[in-house]
N, C-alpha and C positions, 0 to 999 in steps of 0.2 A: 634512333635505336638506343635504349637505356643499355649502358654497359653492365657484363656482369658482373664485372668487380673493377674497383678507383684505377683509376690514375697514377702512375708515381713517378717518380725521378726519372724513368726509362723510357715508360712508358704515356704516350698522350694518344687520345680518340683520334679516329682515321679518317678517311670520307667514309662515312658509315654507309653513303646509298651503294658502293662498291660491291662487289661479292666475288668473294674467291672461289674457284673452279677446281677441284684437288681431284688430281685421277694417280692410279696404283691399278699399271698393266702390265697382263702376261703377253706377249707376242704370241702370234698365234703359228703353230707349225705346219710346216709339209704345204706352205703356199708358192706355187710358180712363181718363177724370176716375175715374169712377164704381168703379171697380176699384179704380184705388188709394186712393182717398178708404177704402173698403173695407179695404185690407190695412193700412193705416196704424192705421184704428182697432183692428184685430185686434190687431196690433204691440204698441198702445201699453197695450194690459191685458193682454201676457204681460209686457211689462219691468215692468209694475208688478208681476207677476206675482213674478219672478226678484227684484225689490227687496225684496218681503216675506221671500225664502225666503234675504236676505244678501245678493245682492248689491250691490255699489257698479258703479252706473252712470256715472260719470264721474272725470277727474283730482283735479279739483277735490275730490269727495266723499273720496279715497282722504287727503284730508289733516282728517276730518272732519268739513265743512264737512253743516250737514244738511238736503243736497240727493236726494232721491230721481228728480230726473226724468236722464234720458236724455241728455247730453252727447256733442259731436262734433264735427269739425275740417272744414270746408270745404275741401275741398284741389281742386276742380277746374281752377281758377284757373292752378293749378303744374305740377299730375302728372296722371297718364294713370288715376287713381282721382278719384271726386269727394268719397267722403268715408272718412277714415279715424278712426281711435279704440281704446278700451281700457275692457274693466270689469276687476272685479275678480270672480271666484268665488268662494263658497267652500273647492273643491276641484278638485281637476281634474276628478275623476268629475261634478262638478256643472256644471263647465264644457261638455263636452261634452254632456251632457243638454240643458244650458241652450242650445247651439246650433241641436243638434235643434228645439227647439221654438221659437227664433227662425223657423228658417229656414220651417216648416209655418206660424206662426202670422201670415205675410204677408212675412216680409223676403223670403222669396226670390223672391217677384212682385216687389218694389220694384227691389233688385238683386244683381248677381251678387260673389259677395264671397270672397275671399279670407280664410279665421281663422286663424289660430295661436294655439295655448296654450301656454303653460308656466307656472311657480312662482312667487312672486314671491322674489326672493332679496333685496334690501333695501329697507329700510323709507323713505317718501315724507322730504323735507328741505323745508320750508319758507324763505324766501328771509329775508333781514334788515330787508328793506322792507314786510312785505304788508301789506294795503290792503284795505277792507271791499269793496271790487268785486272780483271774479274777472276773470281777466287774458282779455285780448282773444283771443291767437294760442298755440297748440300746435304744439308739433314734437315730431316723433316720429323716433327714431334705433334702427333696426336695425342688427346689427352680429356680424360673426364674426371670432374670432382669424385672421389668415392664418399662413404657415408659419413667420415670425420668432417669432412668439410663440410656436409651438411648438416651434421648435429652441432657445427662449430657457431660461435655467437660470432657479432661484425666485427667486434675488435678483433677478436681471435683468427678471421678471418685476414683483417687490415694489415694485426702483425708480421703474420703471415707472407703477405704481397712484401711487406718493406722487406723480410729476411730474402726472400729469392730476389729483391730487387740488387741486393749485395753481387749475388751471382750474376743475373745479368750484364752491372756492370763492369764484373771481369772479364766476362765474353766481349765485350765493345772493347777494354781494356788490349785485349787478346789479338783484335783483328777481327772478330768476329761480326759480318753484318747480320741483323736480326731482322727482317722483312715483315717485321711487325707482327701481326694475330686476328687470324679467323675465325670466330663463333660455328658452329656448327649444329647446334644444340636444336636448333630449329625444326630438322629433320633427319638429324642422327644420334647414335647414342653416344658418337665422341660429341665432346664439348666445344674445344678448341683445336687449332692448329696454328703448330710456329713452324718457321720458318729461316733456318740460318745456312749460309755460307760463309765459308774457310778455306783457305790456302791449301791446308794438309788436315793429315785425320789426326793427328798428333794432339795438335790445336784442341779441337770439337771434345778427344778424350780425356784432356786435362780440365775444360768448360766442365764437362759432365762429373767429374771429380768436385768440382765446386761447390756443384748444385744439391751431389749429395750430401756434402758436407754442411751446407744452410740447412738440409730436410726439405728441397724441391717436393719432391716423391712424398711429403706423410699425408697429402690431404688428397693424392689423385694417383690413377691409373693410367700408366698409356703405353702408345706403342712408337716406335721408333725407327727410319727409315734411314739409310744413308749411300750417297751414291756420287758419282764423280761426274761433274755436269759436263753438258752435250748437248750440241744441236739436238732435239728433239727426233726430225726428221732422219738423222741418221739411228736413232735410237733403235725404233722404228721400222724402218727399211732395210734393218739387218738379217740375210735371210737365215732363220734359225729354223733347222729341222731335227 
């Protein structure tokens, strides 16, 4: 895969044969407790099967953590979706067939979901202050290049990438992990997905201020999601009436 933008000091090409599987989901209301329990059990088995097939089921595991449990971000307190997250599938074909398997195994009974699929572009980048425990919060950014980026010259785009690198270096220094970047433009209006994990909301807030300072958003239109990191099945299995 040809990179849409060039490598930088922070971002290097990742395993472009793998494919990100992004989900934005709303829990279904009025589901009987027994039916919800059955759906969670069936979905758990399917997630285990995908893990055996080589799926990476959390941003934390994208850094090589020996954790095969599916994790996501509980986002209902701040957004119109209850859970957001991303997996890495071994290939785009595996991503599409895996989504179908997840939906039929119980996911569709538990939640209505917007799925997005796209190849990994850049590899995960660990922060400079990594601790043994996993971060508590996740931040997902979907964005597309705007008209100004389309009109910019190659040198202007390169200068922009290097300016943004200043902010990404600050992210890493502040304790944020960046789980690389995925391309979504082959099948979606959004061009990219970025995934951060951090210990607290104030760290993310300060990071966004630095991104604004370097004019990160002058070439993009973006949609952001934030949520507390929790086991995926615990979020989907909550009784929501």
